[in-house]
C-alpha positions as CSV (number, residue, x, y, z in Angstrom):
1,M,12.1,37.4,43.0
2,N,10.9,34.6,45.1
3,Y,8.4,32.7,43.0
4,S,7.4,30.4,45.8
5,I,6.2,33.2,48.0
6,L,4.3,34.6,45.0
7,T,2.7,31.3,44.4
8,Y,1.6,31.0,48.0
9,G,0.4,34.6,47.9
10,V,-1.9,33.8,45.0
11,Y,-2.9,30.3,46.0
12,L,-4.2,31.0,49.5
13,P,-6.6,33.9,48.6
14,I,-8.0,32.0,45.6
15,T,-8.6,28.9,47.8
16,V,-10.2,30.9,50.6
17,I,-12.4,32.8,48.2
18,L,-13.6,29.7,46.4
19,T,-14.2,27.9,49.6
20,V,-16.2,30.8,51.0
21,W,-18.3,31.2,47.9
22,V,-19.2,27.5,47.7
23,A,-19.9,27.4,51.4
24,K,-22.3,30.4,51.2
25,T,-24.0,28.8,48.2
26,L,-24.5,25.6,50.0
27,F,-25.6,27.4,53.2
28,N,-28.2,29.5,51.4
29,N,-29.6,26.9,49.2
30,G,-29.3,23.9,51.5
31,R,-31.6,25.5,54.1
32,I,-34.6,24.6,52.1
33,F,-33.8,20.9,52.0
34,L,-33.0,20.9,55.7
35,V,-36.2,22.5,56.7
36,D,-38.1,19.9,54.6
37,I,-36.0,17.1,56.1
38,F,-36.8,18.2,59.6
39,H,-40.5,18.6,58.9
40,G,-40.6,22.4,59.1
41,N,-38.4,22.7,62.2
42,E,-36.5,25.8,61.0
43,E,-34.5,26.2,64.2
44,L,-33.1,22.7,63.9
45,A,-32.6,23.0,60.2
46,D,-30.6,26.3,60.7
47,S,-28.5,24.7,63.5
48,V,-27.7,21.7,61.3
49,N,-26.9,23.9,58.3
50,K,-24.4,26.0,60.4
51,L,-22.7,22.8,61.7
52,L,-22.4,21.5,58.1
53,I,-20.8,24.8,57.0
54,V,-18.3,24.7,59.8
55,G,-17.3,21.2,58.8
56,F,-17.1,22.2,55.2
57,Y,-14.7,25.1,56.1
58,L,-12.6,22.9,58.3
59,I,-12.2,20.2,55.7
60,N,-11.5,22.6,52.8
61,V,-9.3,25.1,54.5
62,G,-7.5,22.2,56.2
63,Y,-6.8,20.5,52.9
64,A,-5.6,23.7,51.3
65,V,-3.1,24.4,54.2
66,F,-2.1,20.7,54.3
67,T,-1.2,20.8,50.7
68,L,0.5,24.2,50.7
69,Q,4.0,22.9,50.4
70,I,5.4,23.2,46.9
71,I,7.8,20.4,45.9
72,G,10.4,21.4,43.5
73,D,11.8,24.8,42.4
74,I,9.7,27.6,41.0
75,D,12.1,29.6,38.9
76,S,9.7,31.3,36.4
77,V,6.3,32.9,35.9
78,Q,5.4,29.8,33.8
79,A,6.3,27.5,36.7
80,V,4.1,29.7,39.0
81,I,1.1,29.3,36.7
82,E,1.6,25.6,36.3
83,K,1.9,25.0,40.1
84,L,-1.2,27.2,40.7
85,S,-3.2,25.4,38.1
86,L,-2.4,22.0,39.8
87,K,-3.1,23.3,43.3
88,V,-6.2,25.4,42.5
89,G,-7.5,22.6,40.2
90,A,-7.3,20.1,43.0
91,I,-9.2,22.5,45.4
92,I,-11.9,23.0,42.7
93,L,-12.2,19.2,42.3
94,I,-12.5,18.7,46.0
95,L,-15.1,21.5,46.4
96,G,-17.1,20.0,43.5
97,A,-17.0,16.6,45.1
98,M,-18.0,17.9,48.5
99,H,-20.8,19.9,46.8
100,F,-22.2,16.8,45.1
101,F,-21.7,14.7,48.3
102,N,-23.8,17.3,50.2
103,L,-26.5,17.2,47.5
104,F,-26.5,13.4,47.6
105,V,-27.0,13.4,51.4
106,F,-29.7,16.1,51.3
107,F,-31.7,14.2,48.7
108,R,-31.3,10.9,50.6
109,L,-32.4,12.6,53.9
110,R,-35.3,14.4,52.0
111,N,-36.5,11.1,50.5
112,R,-36.4,9.4,53.9
113,A,-38.3,12.3,55.5
114,K,-41.0,12.0,52.7
115,A,-41.2,8.3,53.3
116,E,-41.8,8.8,57.0
117,V,-44.5,11.3,56.4
118,A,-46.2,8.9,53.9
119,V,-46.2,6.2,56.6
120,H,-47.8,8.3,59.2
């Protein structure tokens, strides 16, 4: 049995599923912030939201594919699990970091929008 192929076959679907799940969560819940940031302009908020999701997919799927190569031999089920834990763990950490970065940007933009409204 080729354990490297097995590892790839498990790693890619997990990575794609996690990326899609986080992206959908960000897309659905981020819209409210964007509408507020753009002072109720829903069309602009939706457009920016879609662009953010495209960038999110490109970065995360790109990283997953970029790091696909497995260095070293995989000669047992234990080695498959260990390699998967490292690779999937890295993807989860990156998704979490991107999530918090998005939240940080949304809150900064929202505070700026509130300050602009208060000035006018």
